[in-house]
C-alpha positions as CSV (number, residue, x, y, z in Angstrom):
1,M,-75.7,79.1,-2.2
2,N,-73.4,79.8,-5.1
3,V,-70.1,81.4,-4.9
4,V,-69.5,83.8,-7.7
5,R,-66.0,84.6,-8.5
6,E,-65.2,87.8,-10.2
7,P,-63.5,87.7,-13.6
8,R,-59.7,87.8,-13.7
9,Q,-58.6,91.4,-13.9
10,F,-55.3,92.7,-15.1
11,G,-52.8,93.2,-12.2
12,R,-53.1,92.0,-8.7
13,R,-56.4,90.2,-7.9
14,E,-58.1,90.9,-4.7
15,N,-59.2,87.9,-2.6
16,R,-63.0,88.2,-2.6
17,V,-65.7,85.8,-1.8
18,T,-69.2,86.5,-3.2
19,I,-72.2,84.7,-1.8
20,T,-75.6,84.9,-3.6
21,T,-78.7,83.9,-1.6
22,N,-82.2,84.2,-3.0
23,G,-81.0,86.9,-5.4
24,K,-79.1,88.7,-2.8
25,V,-75.4,89.0,-3.4
26,R,-72.9,89.3,-0.6
27,E,-69.3,89.9,-1.3
28,Y,-66.5,89.4,1.3
29,R,-63.0,90.4,0.9
30,I,-60.4,88.1,2.6
31,S,-56.9,89.3,3.4
32,A,-53.8,87.0,3.0
33,N,-53.0,87.0,6.7
34,I,-56.4,85.5,7.5
35,L,-56.0,83.0,4.8
36,I,-52.6,81.9,6.2
37,F,-53.8,81.8,9.7
38,S,-56.8,79.6,8.7
39,A,-54.5,77.2,6.9
40,V,-52.2,76.9,9.9
41,L,-55.1,76.4,12.2
42,F,-56.5,73.7,9.9
43,C,-53.2,71.9,9.7
44,T,-52.8,72.1,13.5
45,F,-56.2,70.7,14.0
46,M,-55.6,67.9,11.6
47,T,-52.3,67.1,13.2
48,G,-53.8,66.9,16.7
49,Y,-56.7,64.8,15.3
50,I,-54.4,62.4,13.6
51,G,-52.1,62.2,16.7
52,A,-55.0,61.6,19.0
53,T,-56.3,58.9,16.7
54,A,-52.9,57.2,16.6
55,Y,-52.5,57.4,20.4
56,L,-55.8,55.8,20.9
57,A,-54.9,53.1,18.4
58,F,-51.4,52.4,19.7
59,R,-51.9,53.2,23.4
60,E,-51.9,49.6,24.7
61,D,-48.7,48.9,22.8
62,L,-47.0,51.9,24.3
63,V,-48.2,51.0,27.9
64,A,-47.0,47.4,27.4
65,G,-43.6,48.6,26.2
66,T,-43.2,51.0,29.1
67,L,-44.1,48.3,31.6
68,I,-41.6,45.9,30.0
69,R,-38.9,48.5,30.1
70,Q,-39.7,49.3,33.8
71,A,-39.7,45.6,34.6
72,R,-36.4,45.1,32.9
73,M,-34.8,48.0,34.7
74,Q,-36.2,46.7,38.0
75,H,-34.6,43.3,37.3
76,E,-31.3,44.9,36.4
77,Y,-31.3,46.9,39.6
78,E,-32.3,43.9,41.7
79,D,-29.5,41.9,40.0
80,R,-27.0,44.6,40.8
81,I,-28.2,44.9,44.4
82,A,-27.9,41.1,44.8
83,A,-24.4,41.1,43.3
84,L,-23.3,44.0,45.6
85,R,-24.9,42.2,48.6
86,S,-23.0,39.0,47.7
87,R,-19.8,40.9,47.4
88,V,-20.5,42.7,50.7
89,D,-21.0,39.2,52.3
90,R,-17.8,37.9,50.9
91,I,-15.9,41.0,52.1
92,T,-17.5,40.7,55.5
93,S,-16.6,37.1,55.7
94,R,-13.1,37.8,54.8
95,Q,-12.9,40.6,57.3
96,L,-14.3,38.3,59.9
97,L,-11.7,35.7,59.1
98,D,-9.0,38.4,59.2
99,Q,-10.3,39.7,62.5
100,Q,-10.3,36.1,63.9
101,A,-6.8,35.6,62.7
102,V,-5.7,38.9,64.3
103,E,-7.4,38.0,67.6
104,A,-5.8,34.6,67.5
105,K,-2.4,36.3,67.0
106,V,-3.1,38.8,69.8
107,A,-4.2,36.0,72.1
108,A,-1.1,34.0,71.4
109,L,1.1,37.0,72.1
110,M,-0.8,37.7,75.3
111,H,-0.4,34.1,76.4
112,Q,3.3,34.2,75.6
113,Q,3.5,37.4,77.6
114,E,1.8,35.8,80.6
115,M,4.1,32.8,80.2
116,L,7.2,35.0,80.2
117,S,5.9,36.9,83.2
118,G,5.3,33.7,85.1
119,R,8.8,32.5,84.2
120,S,10.2,35.7,85.7
121,G,9.2,34.7,89.2
122,A,10.7,31.2,88.7
123,I,14.0,32.8,87.5
124,D,14.1,35.3,90.4
125,G,13.7,32.4,92.8
126,L,16.4,30.4,91.2
127,I,18.8,33.4,91.1
128,E,18.1,34.1,94.8
129,K,18.7,30.5,95.6
130,A,22.0,30.6,93.7
131,R,23.1,33.7,95.6
132,K,22.3,32.0,98.9
133,N,24.6,29.2,97.8
134,G,27.3,31.8,97.3
135,L,27.2,32.0,93.6
136,D,28.0,35.3,91.9
137,V,25.5,34.8,89.0
138,P,26.5,36.8,85.9
139,T,23.8,38.7,84.2
140,A,23.1,37.7,80.6
141,Q,23.4,40.6,78.1
142,K,20.3,42.7,78.0
143,P,18.5,42.5,74.7
144,E,18.6,45.8,72.8
145,Q,15.3,47.7,72.4
146,K,14.4,48.3,68.8
147,A,13.6,52.0,68.1
148,E,11.1,51.3,65.4
149,I,8.8,49.6,67.9
150,G,8.2,52.8,69.8
151,A,4.6,53.6,70.6
152,S,5.1,57.1,69.1
153,E,5.7,55.6,65.7
154,I,3.1,52.8,65.5
155,P,-0.3,53.3,67.0
156,G,-1.8,50.6,69.2
157,I,1.4,49.1,70.3
158,D,3.3,50.0,73.4
159,T,7.0,49.1,73.7
160,I,8.2,45.8,75.1
161,T,10.5,46.1,78.0
162,T,13.2,43.4,78.1
163,G,16.3,42.6,80.1
164,S,15.5,42.3,83.7
165,T,13.4,39.3,84.9
166,S,12.1,41.1,88.0
167,N,8.3,41.7,88.4
168,D,8.6,45.4,87.9
169,R,10.3,45.0,84.5
170,R,8.1,42.4,82.9
171,P,7.5,42.6,79.2
172,T,4.2,44.4,78.5
173,I,1.9,44.9,75.6
174,V,-0.6,47.6,75.8
175,A,-3.7,47.7,73.5
176,L,-2.2,45.2,71.2
177,A,-5.7,44.3,69.9
178,D,-6.0,47.7,68.3
179,A,-3.3,46.7,65.9
180,G,-5.8,44.3,64.4
181,S,-7.6,47.1,62.7
182,F,-4.8,47.2,60.1
183,L,-5.7,43.6,59.0
184,R,-9.5,43.7,59.3
185,G,-10.1,45.7,56.1
186,S,-12.8,47.7,57.8
187,T,-11.6,51.0,56.3
188,F,-10.5,52.0,52.9
189,A,-8.6,55.1,52.2
190,G,-9.4,56.5,55.6
191,Q,-13.2,56.0,55.3
192,S,-15.4,54.3,57.8
193,G,-17.6,51.4,56.8
194,S,-20.7,53.5,56.6
195,Q,-19.0,55.9,54.3
196,I,-17.8,53.4,51.7
197,D,-19.2,53.8,48.2
198,L,-20.2,50.3,47.4
199,G,-20.2,50.8,43.7
200,S,-16.5,51.9,43.6
201,N,-14.8,50.6,46.7
202,L,-16.1,47.0,46.9
203,A,-14.2,46.0,43.7
204,M,-11.1,47.7,45.1
205,A,-11.4,45.8,48.4
206,E,-12.1,42.6,46.5
207,T,-8.6,42.4,44.9
208,P,-5.5,43.1,47.1
209,S,-3.7,44.5,44.1
210,A,-6.5,47.0,43.6
211,R,-6.3,48.4,47.1
212,T,-5.1,51.9,47.7
213,P,-1.5,52.4,48.7
214,A,-2.7,53.6,52.1
215,S,-4.5,50.3,52.8
216,Q,-1.6,48.3,51.5
217,A,0.7,50.3,53.8
218,S,-1.6,49.6,56.7
219,A,-1.5,45.9,56.1
220,L,2.3,45.9,55.8
221,A,2.5,48.0,59.0
222,S,0.3,45.5,60.9
223,R,2.4,42.6,59.8
224,R,5.6,44.4,60.8
225,I,4.1,45.1,64.2
226,F,3.3,41.5,64.8
227,D,6.7,40.3,63.5
228,D,8.6,42.8,65.6
229,V,6.5,41.9,68.7
230,R,7.2,38.2,68.2
231,E,10.9,39.0,67.6
232,Q,11.2,40.9,70.9
233,M,9.1,38.2,72.7
234,A,11.6,35.7,71.4
235,T,14.5,38.0,72.5
236,V,13.0,38.1,76.1
237,E,12.6,34.3,76.1
238,Q,16.2,33.9,74.9
239,H,17.4,36.3,77.6
240,Q,15.5,34.3,80.3
241,T,17.0,31.1,79.0
242,A,20.4,32.6,79.0
243,S,19.9,33.7,82.6
244,L,19.0,30.1,83.6
245,M,22.0,28.8,81.6
246,A,24.3,31.3,83.5
247,V,22.9,30.0,86.8
248,Q,23.4,26.4,85.8
249,L,26.9,27.0,84.5
250,A,27.9,28.8,87.7
251,A,26.4,25.9,89.8
252,R,28.2,23.3,87.7
253,N,31.5,25.1,87.9
254,R,31.2,25.3,91.7
255,M,30.2,21.7,92.0
256,E,33.2,20.7,89.8
257,K,35.6,22.6,92.0
258,L,34.1,21.0,95.2
259,A,34.3,17.6,93.5
260,A,38.0,18.3,92.8
261,V,38.5,19.1,96.5
262,Y,36.9,15.8,97.4
263,D,39.1,14.1,94.9
264,K,42.2,15.6,96.4
265,L,41.2,14.4,99.8
266,N,40.4,10.9,98.4
267,I,36.9,11.2,99.7
268,A,34.1,9.6,97.7
269,L,31.1,11.8,96.8
270,P,27.7,10.6,97.9
271,A,26.1,8.3,95.4
272,D,23.3,10.8,94.6
273,M,25.9,13.5,93.8
274,T,28.2,11.7,91.4
275,A,28.3,13.1,87.9
276,N,27.4,9.9,86.0
277,T,26.6,11.5,82.6
278,G,26.1,10.6,79.0
279,G,23.8,10.6,76.0
280,P,23.6,12.3,72.6
281,F,24.5,15.9,72.2
282,V,21.5,18.2,72.2
283,P,21.9,22.0,71.9
284,S,20.8,23.9,74.9
285,G,18.4,26.0,72.8
286,D,16.3,22.8,72.2
287,I,15.7,22.2,75.9
288,A,12.3,23.3,77.1
289,F,12.3,26.1,79.7
290,E,10.5,23.9,82.3
291,D,13.1,21.2,81.9
292,L,15.9,23.7,82.0
293,A,14.5,25.3,85.2
294,E,14.2,21.8,86.8
295,N,17.8,21.0,85.9
296,V,19.0,24.3,87.4
297,A,17.0,23.7,90.6
298,L,18.5,20.2,90.8
299,S,22.0,21.6,90.3
300,L,21.5,24.1,93.0
301,D,20.1,21.4,95.4
302,T,23.1,19.3,94.6
303,L,25.5,22.2,95.2
304,A,23.8,22.9,98.6
305,S,24.2,19.2,99.5
306,L,27.9,19.3,98.5
307,K,28.5,22.4,100.6
308,K,26.6,20.8,103.5
309,Q,28.8,17.8,103.2
310,A,31.9,20.0,102.9
311,R,31.0,21.7,106.2
312,K,31.4,18.3,107.9
313,L,34.9,17.9,106.6
314,P,37.7,19.1,108.9
315,V,39.0,21.7,106.6
316,A,38.9,24.8,108.8
317,N,41.9,26.1,110.8
318,P,41.6,25.3,114.5
319,L,43.8,28.3,115.4
320,P,43.5,31.0,112.6
321,G,46.6,33.0,112.3
322,A,48.7,30.8,114.5
323,K,52.2,29.7,113.3
324,V,52.9,26.0,112.6
325,T,56.0,24.9,114.6
326,S,56.0,21.2,113.6
327,N,54.7,19.5,110.5
328,F,53.2,16.1,109.8
329,G,55.7,13.3,109.3
330,S,59.2,12.4,110.6
331,R,61.0,14.7,113.0
332,I,63.4,14.7,115.9
333,D,61.6,13.9,119.1
334,P,61.9,16.9,121.5
335,F,62.4,14.7,124.5
336,N,64.7,11.9,123.5
337,R,66.2,13.6,120.4
338,R,65.6,10.6,118.2
339,S,63.8,10.3,114.9
340,A,60.1,9.8,115.4
341,F,56.8,10.0,113.5
342,H,54.7,13.1,114.2
343,A,51.1,12.2,113.6
344,G,49.8,15.8,113.3
345,I,50.6,19.5,113.2
346,D,51.7,21.7,116.1
347,F,50.4,25.3,116.3
348,R,52.1,27.8,118.6
349,A,49.7,29.9,120.6
350,G,49.5,31.5,124.0
351,R,48.0,29.6,126.9
352,G,44.2,30.0,127.0
353,T,43.8,30.7,123.3
354,P,40.4,29.4,122.1
355,V,40.6,26.3,120.0
356,K,38.0,26.0,117.2
357,A,36.4,22.9,115.7
358,T,37.5,22.4,112.2
359,G,34.3,20.7,111.0
360,S,30.8,19.5,112.0
361,G,30.6,16.4,114.0
362,R,30.1,14.7,117.3
363,V,32.5,14.7,120.3
364,I,33.6,11.1,120.9
365,H,36.3,12.0,123.5
366,A,36.6,14.9,126.0
367,G,39.3,14.6,128.7
368,R,42.7,13.2,129.4
369,K,44.3,10.6,127.1
370,G,47.9,9.6,127.9
371,G,50.6,11.7,126.2
372,Y,47.9,13.8,124.5
373,G,47.0,15.3,127.9
374,M,43.6,17.1,127.8
375,M,42.2,16.1,124.4
376,V,39.0,16.5,122.4
377,E,38.3,14.0,119.6
378,I,35.5,14.7,117.1
379,D,33.9,12.2,114.7
380,H,33.1,13.9,111.3
381,G,31.7,10.8,109.6
382,N,33.0,8.8,106.7
383,G,35.7,7.4,109.0
384,I,37.3,10.9,109.6
385,T,38.1,12.1,113.1
386,T,40.2,15.0,114.4
387,R,42.1,15.3,117.7
388,Y,42.9,18.5,119.6
389,A,45.6,17.7,122.2
390,H,47.5,19.4,125.1
391,L,44.5,21.6,126.0
392,S,44.4,23.5,129.3
393,R,40.6,23.2,129.4
394,V,38.0,21.2,127.6
395,L,34.8,23.1,126.9
396,V,32.6,20.4,125.4
397,E,31.1,17.2,126.7
398,L,31.1,13.7,125.3
399,G,28.4,13.2,122.7
400,S,27.8,16.9,122.1
401,K,27.5,18.1,118.5
402,V,29.7,20.9,117.2
403,K,29.9,23.1,114.1
404,P,32.9,24.6,112.3
405,G,34.2,27.5,114.4
406,D,32.7,26.3,117.8
407,T,35.1,26.7,120.7
408,I,35.9,23.3,122.1
409,G,38.8,24.1,124.5
410,K,41.8,26.3,125.4
411,V,45.4,26.0,124.4
412,G,47.6,24.5,127.1
413,S,50.6,22.3,127.7
414,T,49.2,19.2,129.3
415,G,50.5,15.7,128.5
416,R,53.8,15.2,126.7
417,S,54.5,18.8,125.8
418,T,57.3,21.2,126.0
419,G,55.2,24.4,126.1
420,P,51.8,25.9,125.3
421,H,50.7,24.8,121.8
422,L,48.0,22.8,120.0
423,H,48.7,19.4,118.6
424,Y,46.1,18.8,115.8
425,E,45.5,15.4,114.1
426,V,43.3,14.2,111.3
427,R,42.7,10.5,111.1
428,R,40.9,8.4,108.5
429,N,39.7,5.0,109.7
430,K,41.9,5.5,112.8
431,K,45.0,6.1,110.6
432,A,46.8,9.4,110.8
433,T,46.8,11.5,107.7
434,N,48.4,14.8,106.9
435,P,46.2,17.7,108.2
436,A,47.8,20.1,105.8
437,R,45.9,18.6,102.9
438,F,42.6,19.4,104.7
439,L,43.7,22.9,105.6
440,K,44.7,23.6,102.0
441,A,41.3,22.1,100.8
442,G,39.7,24.5,103.3
443,Q,41.4,27.5,101.7
444,E,40.2,26.3,98.3
445,I,36.6,25.9,99.5
446,A,36.7,29.3,101.1
447,A,37.8,30.8,97.8
448,L,34.7,29.3,96.0
């Protein structure tokens, strides 16, 4: 097959293809669009062919590269996950330590609260014991409640009630453990643990300086809560200590006054009640509460013993309200009008007026005795006796025990007497002493 091209003609040449076969000539005319389309189609085919050939040639390298990239990305993600998990573990460990620290603080505060509550009962008992001993115990100044501790301002903490030591006003802490949420770090910027974005918030939680202002404020609030609770606990403890110190001071003052009365009467205190003291100075704040409570109880027991001993002393008035007509000491004898020694005090009273015992003791004489007429003599111990003379009637028997204020007889004028009156004597080791000293001591004791 031969292709015969037409000779070049003047002007635009038509695109013709002539095919001669066995003497037959066929002529085809080709337009420019078909020619362009054919060229484009050919180029497209060649491009696909070359690309397919290149893909087949380099496919293994491409697959290997892809696998390598995927493996590298997987390792990178695994490394990031491991790092995040490690950081989560560190944060969890720190939160656990913080939680344990908070729980320890709460446990310590609750233990202190129970201790203070237990002390309240002991203090109440000592105060009641002091009042039974006639002490007007001053109340220590009530610690002032801090307004910023109010439960309305800080969640999780109820106010601490201070001041009174009675059981209905014990210091209380309600839901104190909830305050630990401020320190546990379980939330960041108001998010729960399940809502935390590990990629952004773990780093923030890792460094305290990187935490949000809200988390820092929560931590500061928690520390302030514990500090304020501790401070008010300490205030309650100081108030309790001050209450005990007030009781002890009142008891000591009363004992000193009683001891002064004993001293005026030249009566020695019992050996277990003498104030043999000494030792280095130690501030009262350094004394343990238990030791202080024991000292207060000992002081109250000593005071009770002193008062019991004082009741044995003849310091009461045998005829309250009666007028003294003759004092102790030298006087003119009413019968022979000569100077004589008067061994007691005479009280004017109507016949039959009840005569009272001036102290506790045992009757060692009840009946007539010479110029004393009808007389009662009472032994009060420590060599001290009292005599009640010129009675019209004796109302006690020999050996009977009497208490201060017991009626032992009636006023009369028996024996060496000019008229109804009571002759009252106080003797120490059988020697007459001035009864006025004992009566004055009785007034001082009654004022205590």
